[in-house]
Backbone as JSON, one array per atom type, in Angstrom:
{
  "sequence": "MSVALAPFGRKWGDSRDIRGGKEMTHFTTEDWIDFVNQVAQPTRKPEMEKHLERCEDCAKTVSRWQKIQRAAVAEPTFQPPREAVRMAKAAFAVSEWARERRAAWGMVEVLFDSRLQPALEGIRSAATGTRRMLYRADPFRVDLQVEGQVGSKNIVVTGQLLDLRHPEVVGRDVPFMLSNLRGRVVQATTNQFGEFREEIESSGDLELVFSGANDRPVMISLQDVLGLSLDTKR",
  "N": [[0.86, -1.19, 0.0], [0.65, 2.13, -0.92], [1.88, 5.17, 0.52], [1.01, 8.5, 0.91], [3.14, 11.36, 0.72], [3.9, 14.08, 2.82], [4.91, 17.57, 2.69], [8.48, 18.07, 2.96], [9.03, 15.42, 3.31], [7.39, 14.23, 5.22], [5.12, 11.82, 6.62], [1.72, 11.12, 6.07], [-0.88, 10.08, 8.21], [0.43, 7.88, 9.54], [0.1, 6.67, 11.96], [-1.59, 4.31, 13.87], [-4.43, 2.78, 15.5], [-6.6, 0.43, 17.18], [-10.0, 0.66, 17.47], [-13.16, -0.03, 18.7], [-13.14, -2.37, 17.26], [-12.31, -1.64, 14.79], [-9.79, -0.43, 12.61], [-8.12, 2.6, 13.16], [-6.8, 5.32, 11.5], [-4.46, 7.76, 12.25], [-3.52, 11.24, 12.09], [-0.36, 12.91, 11.82], [1.51, 14.86, 14.27], [2.7, 17.03, 12.99], [0.98, 17.32, 10.82], [-1.32, 18.23, 12.1], [-0.41, 20.65, 13.1], [-0.08, 22.09, 10.74], [-2.75, 22.15, 10.05], [-3.89, 23.73, 12.1], [-2.54, 26.11, 11.56], [-3.7, 26.8, 9.22], [-2.64, 25.91, 6.8], [-2.84, 23.45, 5.77], [-3.32, 21.01, 3.17], [-5.96, 21.76, 0.98], [-7.5, 19.62, -0.04], [-7.3, 17.7, 1.9], [-8.29, 18.76, 4.21], [-11.18, 18.49, 4.78], [-11.25, 15.75, 5.42], [-9.63, 15.68, 7.68], [-11.09, 17.27, 9.45], [-13.36, 15.69, 9.77], [-12.17, 13.52, 11.0], [-11.49, 14.62, 13.47], [-13.94, 14.73, 14.73], [-14.41, 12.2, 15.65], [-12.22, 11.37, 17.07], [-10.85, 11.65, 20.06], [-8.26, 11.97, 21.11], [-6.76, 13.21, 19.04], [-8.24, 15.54, 18.86], [-7.59, 16.75, 21.27], [-4.91, 17.23, 20.79], [-5.05, 19.11, 18.7], [-6.37, 21.18, 20.07], [-4.43, 21.86, 21.96], [-2.36, 22.89, 20.31], [-3.7, 25.01, 19.18], [-3.95, 26.71, 21.36], [-1.27, 27.32, 21.75], [-0.75, 28.65, 19.39], [-2.4, 30.92, 19.67], [-1.17, 32.12, 21.85], [1.31, 32.72, 20.71], [0.56, 34.59, 18.8], [-0.37, 36.66, 20.4], [1.84, 37.37, 21.88], [3.77, 39.32, 20.76], [2.49, 41.77, 21.27], [2.16, 41.82, 23.95], [2.39, 43.39, 27.09], [4.08, 43.54, 30.03], [3.19, 44.34, 33.47], [4.14, 47.61, 34.53], [5.19, 47.96, 37.07], [6.11, 45.4, 37.73], [8.13, 45.08, 35.83], [9.9, 47.13, 36.56], [10.7, 46.35, 39.15], [11.87, 43.92, 38.58], [14.05, 44.73, 37.03], [15.43, 46.13, 38.95], [16.16, 44.11, 40.72], [17.77, 42.51, 39.09], [19.85, 44.22, 38.62], [21.64, 44.06, 40.72], [22.32, 41.45, 40.81], [24.35, 38.48, 40.41], [24.43, 37.89, 37.78], [24.39, 40.17, 36.35], [26.17, 42.35, 34.19], [27.36, 44.59, 35.1], [27.74, 45.9, 38.25], [25.59, 47.84, 40.26], [24.92, 50.57, 42.52], [22.61, 50.13, 45.2], [19.28, 51.46, 45.38], [17.97, 53.82, 47.67], [18.14, 54.17, 51.28], [19.38, 51.75, 53.44], [19.45, 50.42, 56.59], [20.9, 48.36, 59.01], [19.35, 47.32, 61.84], [19.16, 45.24, 63.6], [20.57, 41.99, 63.77], [20.44, 38.67, 64.11], [22.46, 36.94, 63.51], [24.74, 38.32, 64.0], [24.85, 38.46, 66.69], [26.31, 37.21, 69.71], [26.26, 33.73, 70.34], [24.62, 31.72, 72.86], [26.48, 30.4, 75.62], [27.77, 27.17, 75.23], [26.26, 26.42, 73.07], [27.44, 27.51, 70.95], [28.75, 26.32, 68.86], [26.84, 25.04, 67.51], [24.86, 24.61, 64.64], [22.5, 26.89, 63.23], [19.17, 27.14, 62.05], [17.67, 29.35, 61.63], [17.26, 32.83, 61.15], [17.07, 36.11, 62.32], [16.24, 39.44, 61.47], [16.32, 43.03, 61.47], [15.5, 45.92, 59.79], [15.98, 49.32, 58.79], [14.52, 50.85, 56.23], [13.85, 53.33, 54.45], [10.61, 54.22, 53.34], [10.13, 52.45, 55.45], [10.19, 50.19, 58.28], [11.63, 47.1, 58.4], [10.94, 43.92, 59.32], [12.4, 40.82, 59.44], [12.45, 37.28, 59.08], [14.23, 34.36, 58.47], [14.0, 31.01, 57.69], [15.31, 27.74, 57.62], [14.27, 24.76, 55.91], [13.66, 21.61, 57.14], [14.87, 18.72, 55.63], [14.4, 19.72, 53.12], [15.14, 21.75, 50.22], [14.29, 24.27, 50.3], [13.72, 27.56, 51.7], [11.98, 29.48, 54.17], [10.67, 32.66, 54.17], [9.7, 35.14, 56.29], [8.03, 38.16, 57.0], [7.46, 41.63, 57.99], [6.22, 44.86, 57.28], [6.5, 48.11, 58.53], [5.29, 51.41, 58.5], [7.38, 54.07, 58.78], [6.76, 56.73, 58.65], [4.27, 56.93, 59.61], [3.83, 55.57, 62.41], [1.75, 54.07, 63.47], [0.67, 52.83, 61.35], [0.69, 50.07, 59.18], [2.69, 48.59, 56.54], [0.75, 47.94, 54.29], [-0.46, 46.06, 51.47], [1.81, 46.31, 49.84], [3.74, 45.82, 47.04], [6.2, 43.32, 46.41], [9.32, 41.65, 45.68], [10.95, 38.58, 45.83], [14.04, 37.02, 45.6], [16.36, 34.4, 44.8], [18.65, 34.88, 43.52], [19.47, 33.07, 41.66], [17.83, 32.56, 39.6], [15.33, 31.92, 40.62], [12.34, 33.42, 41.46], [9.99, 35.15, 43.44], [6.98, 36.83, 43.38], [4.9, 38.97, 45.15], [2.46, 40.43, 47.45], [2.23, 42.42, 50.37], [0.06, 41.64, 53.14], [-3.01, 42.81, 54.75], [-1.99, 43.44, 57.2], [0.55, 44.19, 56.73], [2.22, 42.07, 56.45], [4.06, 39.18, 55.26], [4.65, 35.91, 53.97], [6.68, 33.73, 52.46], [7.91, 31.06, 50.41], [10.94, 29.82, 49.08], [13.34, 28.43, 46.82], [16.44, 27.56, 48.19], [19.53, 29.15, 47.69], [21.59, 29.95, 49.07], [22.04, 32.66, 48.97], [20.05, 35.67, 49.17], [17.54, 38.01, 48.18], [15.57, 40.84, 48.69], [13.18, 42.93, 47.3], [11.39, 45.91, 47.28], [8.85, 48.49, 46.95], [9.87, 51.67, 47.8], [10.22, 54.94, 49.3], [8.7, 57.47, 47.32], [8.1, 55.62, 45.41], [10.43, 54.35, 44.65], [12.53, 51.58, 44.09], [13.62, 49.55, 46.8], [16.31, 47.67, 48.0], [17.16, 44.77, 49.78], [19.81, 42.86, 50.41], [21.17, 39.66, 51.04], [23.91, 37.73, 51.67], [24.91, 34.35, 51.85], [22.76, 33.56, 53.57], [21.84, 32.0, 55.79], [24.18, 31.36, 56.97], [25.37, 29.0, 56.17], [27.34, 26.33, 54.74], [29.19, 26.57, 51.62], [28.22, 24.57, 50.12], [25.52, 24.65, 49.76], [25.12, 26.17, 47.58], [25.69, 24.78, 45.39]],
  "CA": [[0.0, 0.0, 0.0], [1.47, 3.34, -0.99], [1.55, 6.21, 1.5], [1.31, 9.83, 0.37], [4.13, 12.08, 1.5], [3.68, 15.5, 3.04], [6.13, 18.35, 2.44], [9.67, 17.75, 3.73], [9.13, 13.98, 3.51], [6.58, 13.72, 6.32], [4.08, 10.86, 6.24], [0.37, 11.33, 6.59], [-1.63, 8.91, 8.68], [1.26, 6.73, 9.79], [-0.15, 6.21, 13.33], [-2.84, 3.56, 13.84], [-4.83, 1.98, 16.64], [-7.84, -0.33, 16.97], [-11.08, 1.12, 18.32], [-14.44, -0.59, 18.28], [-12.92, -3.45, 16.3], [-11.9, -1.09, 13.51], [-8.5, 0.24, 12.62], [-8.23, 4.04, 12.95], [-5.55, 5.94, 11.07], [-4.32, 9.11, 12.78], [-2.62, 12.17, 11.44], [0.81, 13.22, 12.64], [1.51, 16.18, 14.93], [3.02, 18.03, 11.97], [-0.23, 17.55, 10.04], [-2.25, 19.05, 12.88], [0.14, 22.0, 13.16], [-0.46, 22.71, 9.47], [-4.2, 22.35, 10.12], [-4.12, 24.88, 12.97], [-1.99, 27.28, 10.89], [-4.45, 27.01, 7.99], [-1.81, 25.64, 5.63], [-3.04, 22.07, 5.35], [-3.81, 20.94, 1.8], [-7.43, 21.86, 0.95], [-8.13, 18.33, -0.31], [-7.22, 16.87, 3.1], [-8.93, 19.44, 5.33], [-12.45, 17.85, 5.17], [-10.95, 14.47, 6.04], [-9.1, 15.94, 9.01], [-12.19, 17.76, 10.27], [-14.18, 14.53, 10.08], [-11.41, 12.71, 11.94], [-11.56, 15.26, 14.78], [-15.24, 14.46, 15.32], [-14.46, 10.86, 16.24], [-10.96, 11.04, 17.73], [-10.63, 12.55, 21.19], [-6.83, 12.24, 21.27], [-6.35, 14.2, 18.06], [-8.91, 16.79, 19.21], [-6.79, 17.35, 22.33], [-3.69, 17.72, 20.16], [-5.39, 20.34, 17.99], [-6.67, 22.2, 21.08], [-3.16, 22.31, 22.53], [-1.64, 23.72, 19.34], [-4.45, 26.25, 19.0], [-3.57, 27.58, 22.48], [0.09, 27.79, 21.48], [-0.82, 29.64, 18.31], [-2.96, 32.16, 20.21], [-0.13, 32.74, 22.68], [2.34, 33.27, 19.82], [0.0, 35.78, 18.15], [-0.52, 37.73, 21.39], [3.12, 37.68, 22.53], [4.43, 40.58, 20.35], [1.8, 42.94, 21.79], [2.02, 41.71, 25.41], [3.17, 44.34, 27.88], [3.98, 43.21, 31.45], [2.94, 45.52, 34.32], [5.32, 48.45, 34.69], [5.75, 47.72, 38.4], [6.86, 44.14, 37.67], [9.36, 45.32, 35.05], [10.8, 47.98, 37.34], [11.27, 45.58, 40.25], [12.75, 42.91, 37.99], [15.29, 45.4, 36.65], [16.15, 46.46, 40.17], [16.74, 42.88, 41.26], [18.82, 42.06, 38.19], [20.96, 45.17, 38.65], [22.63, 43.68, 41.73], [22.53, 40.01, 40.78], [25.65, 38.09, 39.88], [24.31, 37.75, 36.34], [24.52, 41.48, 35.71], [27.53, 42.63, 33.73], [27.91, 45.73, 35.84], [27.04, 46.09, 39.51], [25.23, 49.22, 40.53], [24.54, 50.8, 43.91], [21.18, 49.97, 45.46], [18.55, 52.69, 45.65], [17.37, 53.92, 48.99], [18.99, 53.91, 52.42], [19.04, 50.55, 54.2], [20.26, 50.37, 57.8], [20.67, 47.17, 59.81], [19.1, 47.63, 63.24], [19.41, 44.02, 64.38], [20.84, 40.79, 62.99], [20.73, 37.62, 65.08], [23.71, 36.29, 63.15], [25.83, 39.11, 64.55], [24.8, 38.37, 68.14], [26.99, 36.02, 70.22], [25.38, 32.64, 70.76], [24.73, 31.36, 74.26], [27.56, 29.46, 75.92], [27.38, 25.77, 75.15], [25.63, 26.13, 71.79], [28.07, 28.37, 69.95], [29.19, 25.54, 67.71], [25.67, 24.41, 66.88], [24.33, 25.34, 63.47], [21.14, 27.36, 63.41], [18.43, 27.18, 60.8], [16.81, 30.53, 61.66], [17.95, 34.11, 61.27], [16.17, 37.25, 62.5], [16.85, 40.71, 61.07], [15.47, 44.21, 61.51], [16.1, 46.95, 58.95], [15.32, 50.59, 58.48], [14.6, 51.07, 54.79], [12.84, 54.39, 54.28], [9.97, 54.73, 54.56], [9.66, 51.33, 56.26], [11.0, 49.32, 59.11], [11.38, 45.77, 57.85], [11.25, 42.83, 60.26], [12.53, 39.61, 58.63], [12.91, 36.01, 59.66], [14.52, 33.36, 57.45], [14.08, 29.69, 58.31], [15.59, 26.6, 56.76], [13.29, 23.7, 55.96], [14.28, 20.3, 57.35], [14.6, 17.77, 54.55], [14.0, 20.43, 51.9], [16.09, 22.73, 49.73], [13.65, 25.57, 50.37], [13.71, 28.35, 52.93], [10.76, 30.27, 54.37], [10.97, 34.05, 54.53], [8.55, 35.79, 56.9], [8.37, 39.54, 57.28], [6.42, 42.64, 58.2], [6.64, 46.23, 56.98], [5.84, 49.18, 59.29], [5.54, 52.71, 57.89], [8.01, 54.95, 59.75], [6.14, 58.05, 58.59], [3.06, 56.82, 60.43], [4.12, 54.36, 63.19], [0.55, 53.27, 63.74], [0.22, 52.26, 60.08], [1.55, 49.02, 58.63], [2.89, 48.67, 55.1], [-0.18, 47.01, 53.66], [-0.59, 46.05, 50.0], [3.06, 46.75, 49.21], [4.28, 44.76, 46.17], [7.61, 43.04, 46.62], [9.86, 40.53, 44.93], [11.95, 37.8, 46.56], [14.86, 36.3, 44.63], [17.54, 33.7, 45.34], [19.75, 35.27, 42.62], [19.84, 31.93, 40.81], [16.74, 32.35, 38.66], [14.06, 31.7, 41.31], [11.77, 34.71, 41.86], [8.62, 35.13, 43.95], [6.36, 38.15, 43.42], [3.7, 38.92, 46.0], [2.08, 41.71, 48.05], [1.98, 42.28, 51.8], [-1.37, 41.59, 53.46], [-3.56, 43.99, 55.42], [-1.18, 43.72, 58.38], [1.9, 44.47, 56.28], [2.98, 40.85, 56.62], [4.16, 38.23, 54.16], [5.34, 34.65, 54.26], [6.9, 33.1, 51.17], [8.9, 29.98, 50.37], [11.74, 29.9, 47.86], [14.46, 27.5, 46.8], [17.63, 28.16, 48.77], [20.78, 29.16, 46.93], [22.57, 30.5, 49.99], [21.86, 34.1, 48.96], [18.66, 36.1, 49.15], [17.36, 39.43, 47.9], [14.21, 41.33, 48.82], [13.01, 44.22, 46.63], [10.03, 46.44, 47.42], [8.73, 49.91, 46.61], [10.13, 52.55, 48.93], [9.73, 56.31, 49.16], [8.55, 57.94, 45.94], [7.99, 54.42, 44.56], [11.74, 53.88, 44.2], [12.79, 50.25, 44.65], [14.6, 49.39, 47.88], [16.8, 46.29, 47.96], [17.86, 44.2, 50.92], [20.52, 41.69, 49.9], [21.81, 38.85, 52.07], [24.75, 36.67, 51.16], [25.03, 33.24, 52.8], [21.73, 34.07, 54.47], [21.75, 31.23, 57.02], [25.49, 31.04, 57.46], [25.67, 27.61, 55.87], [28.51, 26.13, 53.88], [29.01, 26.86, 50.21], [27.6, 23.42, 49.45], [24.14, 24.95, 49.43], [25.05, 26.91, 46.31], [26.07, 23.9, 44.29]],
  "C": [[0.89, 1.23, 0.0], [0.98, 4.35, 0.03], [1.96, 7.55, 0.93], [2.28, 10.54, 1.29], [3.74, 13.54, 1.6], [4.95, 16.24, 2.7], [7.23, 17.95, 3.4], [9.73, 16.26, 4.08], [8.31, 13.45, 4.65], [5.54, 12.76, 5.79], [2.76, 11.25, 6.86], [-0.19, 10.02, 7.09], [-0.77, 7.71, 8.93], [1.17, 6.25, 11.23], [-1.52, 5.56, 13.36], [-3.13, 2.93, 15.19], [-6.17, 1.31, 16.32], [-8.88, 0.16, 17.95], [-12.39, 0.58, 17.79], [-14.29, -1.68, 17.24], [-12.49, -2.97, 14.94], [-10.57, -0.37, 13.65], [-8.69, 1.72, 12.29], [-6.85, 4.6, 12.59], [-5.52, 7.38, 11.54], [-3.39, 9.95, 11.92], [-1.46, 12.48, 12.39], [0.66, 14.59, 13.28], [1.79, 17.28, 13.93], [1.8, 18.36, 11.12], [-1.18, 18.48, 10.79], [-1.72, 20.47, 13.05], [-0.2, 22.76, 11.89], [-1.95, 23.04, 9.47], [-4.52, 23.6, 10.94], [-3.65, 26.17, 12.3], [-2.65, 27.58, 9.55], [-3.59, 26.84, 6.74], [-1.91, 24.18, 5.2], [-3.62, 22.06, 3.93], [-5.34, 20.92, 1.79], [-8.12, 20.51, 0.73], [-8.14, 17.43, 0.93], [-7.98, 17.48, 4.27], [-10.27, 18.81, 5.73], [-12.22, 16.52, 5.88], [-10.45, 14.65, 7.46], [-10.19, 16.44, 9.95], [-13.11, 16.61, 10.69], [-13.5, 13.64, 11.11], [-11.5, 13.29, 13.35], [-12.87, 14.95, 15.5], [-15.29, 13.12, 16.04], [-13.18, 10.45, 16.96], [-10.67, 12.06, 18.83], [-9.15, 12.93, 21.35], [-6.36, 13.33, 20.3], [-7.01, 15.56, 18.34], [-8.14, 17.51, 20.31], [-5.49, 17.94, 21.76], [-3.94, 19.04, 19.45], [-5.65, 21.48, 18.98], [-5.38, 22.76, 21.69], [-2.42, 23.23, 21.59], [-2.38, 25.02, 19.03], [-4.12, 27.24, 20.12], [-2.17, 28.15, 22.26], [0.08, 28.86, 20.41], [-1.36, 30.97, 18.82], [-1.93, 32.89, 21.07], [0.94, 33.4, 21.82], [1.85, 34.55, 19.14], [-0.05, 36.95, 19.13], [0.82, 38.2, 21.95], [3.75, 39.0, 22.09], [3.79, 41.82, 20.94], [1.66, 42.9, 23.31], [2.94, 42.7, 26.12], [3.01, 43.98, 29.36], [3.72, 44.47, 32.27], [4.24, 46.3, 34.56], [6.0, 48.21, 36.04], [6.6, 46.46, 38.41], [8.17, 44.32, 36.92], [10.37, 46.12, 35.86], [11.47, 47.19, 38.46], [12.2, 44.49, 39.73], [14.1, 43.52, 37.6], [16.12, 45.74, 37.88], [16.84, 45.24, 40.75], [17.91, 42.42, 40.4], [20.06, 42.95, 38.28], [22.03, 44.77, 39.65], [22.89, 42.18, 41.75], [23.88, 39.7, 40.16], [25.62, 37.9, 38.38], [24.5, 39.09, 35.62], [25.97, 41.72, 35.32], [28.2, 43.71, 34.59], [27.1, 45.93, 37.1], [26.78, 47.58, 39.73], [24.81, 49.35, 42.0], [23.03, 50.67, 44.07], [20.55, 51.33, 45.73], [18.04, 52.67, 47.08], [18.36, 53.57, 50.1], [18.48, 52.69, 53.16], [19.99, 50.46, 55.37], [19.89, 49.13, 58.6], [20.52, 47.58, 61.27], [19.37, 46.43, 64.15], [19.63, 42.87, 63.42], [21.26, 39.7, 63.98], [22.05, 36.91, 64.77], [24.92, 37.02, 63.73], [25.86, 39.09, 66.07], [25.53, 37.13, 68.62], [26.0, 34.98, 70.7], [25.6, 32.34, 72.23], [25.84, 30.34, 74.46], [27.04, 28.03, 75.88], [26.74, 25.41, 73.83], [26.26, 26.94, 70.67], [28.5, 27.61, 68.71], [28.03, 24.89, 66.97], [25.17, 25.26, 65.73], [22.9, 25.74, 63.73], [20.45, 27.44, 62.06], [17.51, 28.37, 60.73], [17.65, 31.78, 61.84], [16.92, 35.22, 61.35], [16.91, 38.53, 62.17], [15.83, 41.83, 61.16], [16.18, 45.32, 60.75], [15.28, 48.24, 58.99], [15.58, 50.85, 57.01], [13.49, 52.04, 54.44], [11.9, 54.1, 53.12], [9.52, 53.62, 55.52], [10.7, 50.84, 57.26], [10.62, 47.9, 58.72], [11.87, 44.72, 58.85], [11.26, 41.53, 59.46], [12.94, 38.43, 59.48], [13.08, 35.01, 58.52], [14.73, 32.02, 58.15], [14.42, 28.63, 57.26], [14.53, 25.53, 56.95], [14.01, 22.35, 56.1], [13.88, 19.35, 56.23], [14.18, 18.41, 53.25], [15.08, 21.42, 51.52], [15.54, 24.15, 49.84], [13.86, 26.26, 51.71], [12.4, 29.13, 52.97], [11.16, 31.65, 54.85], [9.68, 34.7, 55.03], [8.92, 37.22, 57.24], [7.17, 40.42, 57.52], [7.01, 44.02, 57.94], [5.82, 47.19, 57.83], [6.25, 50.51, 58.68], [6.1, 53.66, 58.94], [7.39, 56.35, 59.75], [4.89, 58.11, 59.46], [3.19, 55.52, 61.23], [2.91, 53.48, 63.46], [0.04, 52.57, 62.49], [1.2, 51.2, 59.59], [1.67, 49.21, 57.12], [2.02, 47.66, 54.38], [-0.19, 47.18, 52.14], [0.64, 46.61, 49.3], [3.6, 45.61, 48.34], [5.77, 44.56, 46.45], [8.02, 41.83, 45.8], [10.98, 39.89, 45.75], [12.71, 36.96, 45.55], [16.0, 35.58, 45.34], [18.77, 33.95, 44.47], [20.26, 34.1, 41.78], [18.68, 31.58, 39.86], [15.39, 32.09, 39.29], [13.57, 33.03, 41.85], [10.34, 34.5, 42.32], [8.12, 36.56, 43.99], [5.08, 38.06, 44.21], [3.44, 40.33, 46.54], [1.83, 41.47, 49.53], [0.48, 42.3, 52.06], [-1.8, 42.84, 54.21], [-2.79, 44.38, 56.68], [0.28, 44.02, 58.02], [2.81, 43.26, 56.35], [3.07, 40.05, 55.32], [4.91, 37.0, 54.63], [5.46, 33.89, 52.94], [7.99, 32.04, 51.29], [9.62, 30.02, 49.03], [12.9, 28.92, 47.97], [15.73, 28.21, 47.29], [18.83, 28.03, 47.84], [21.94, 29.57, 47.84], [22.42, 32.0, 50.09], [20.37, 34.44, 48.84], [18.59, 37.6, 48.88], [15.87, 39.77, 47.96], [14.14, 42.72, 48.2], [11.57, 44.67, 46.82], [10.04, 47.92, 47.11], [8.91, 50.75, 47.85], [9.54, 53.92, 48.72], [9.74, 56.73, 47.7], [8.55, 56.79, 44.94], [9.33, 53.96, 44.01], [12.04, 52.54, 44.86], [13.87, 50.29, 45.74], [14.99, 47.93, 47.92], [17.5, 45.93, 49.25], [18.49, 42.9, 50.44], [21.25, 40.98, 51.03], [22.62, 37.75, 51.41], [24.94, 35.62, 52.25], [24.04, 33.48, 53.94], [21.62, 33.32, 55.79], [23.11, 30.81, 57.56], [25.9, 29.6, 57.24], [26.89, 27.53, 54.98], [28.17, 26.43, 52.43], [28.38, 25.71, 49.46], [26.18, 23.72, 49.04], [24.0, 25.66, 48.11], [25.35, 26.01, 45.13], [24.86, 23.21, 43.71]]
}
């Protein structure tokens, strides 16, 4: 039995199965891509449409490629939110992937860091999986806690923003971005109490970026955040 050849040497209908006691011949993925792109041969289009009516698997294949086509058509005109772009640029500016390091925007002052405090006698050699930090990053005071996850490569970052301009007001609904500087990024917003709790894959380093005074990004960067060995970066 001869088999017709599609362009570039592709075969039509070279996949078969048995359904209801009858042999069903399927079209290839390349055929369905041509069908979705409206470049299938006109003489074969009615046959392919009829096949879709009785083949659920091929209908799913066509649906998947139709979604891909719609995404490809929309992509050139897609514009991400300006806030997301600005914060991403700010995070990348100080990452190790950037060609040129730049100074961070905004004043950041360390008010407390548990890693800098002497451990109690008798446990000084014990490793800790938690770190507490307090920062002044105008216009906020930022309370952070970083915890390692037992049996996991992830860390949990918990924090709260308080507005220094209005001490009775928390930094609610403030967008922020958390990055491990190795390609993992979490974007979220503080809740009504100015709090957040996010989990991210640990690389050893950590960076928090949020909107500060006059909507200028403020960055808090931590290297070797939990004081672990360099093995965590491998």
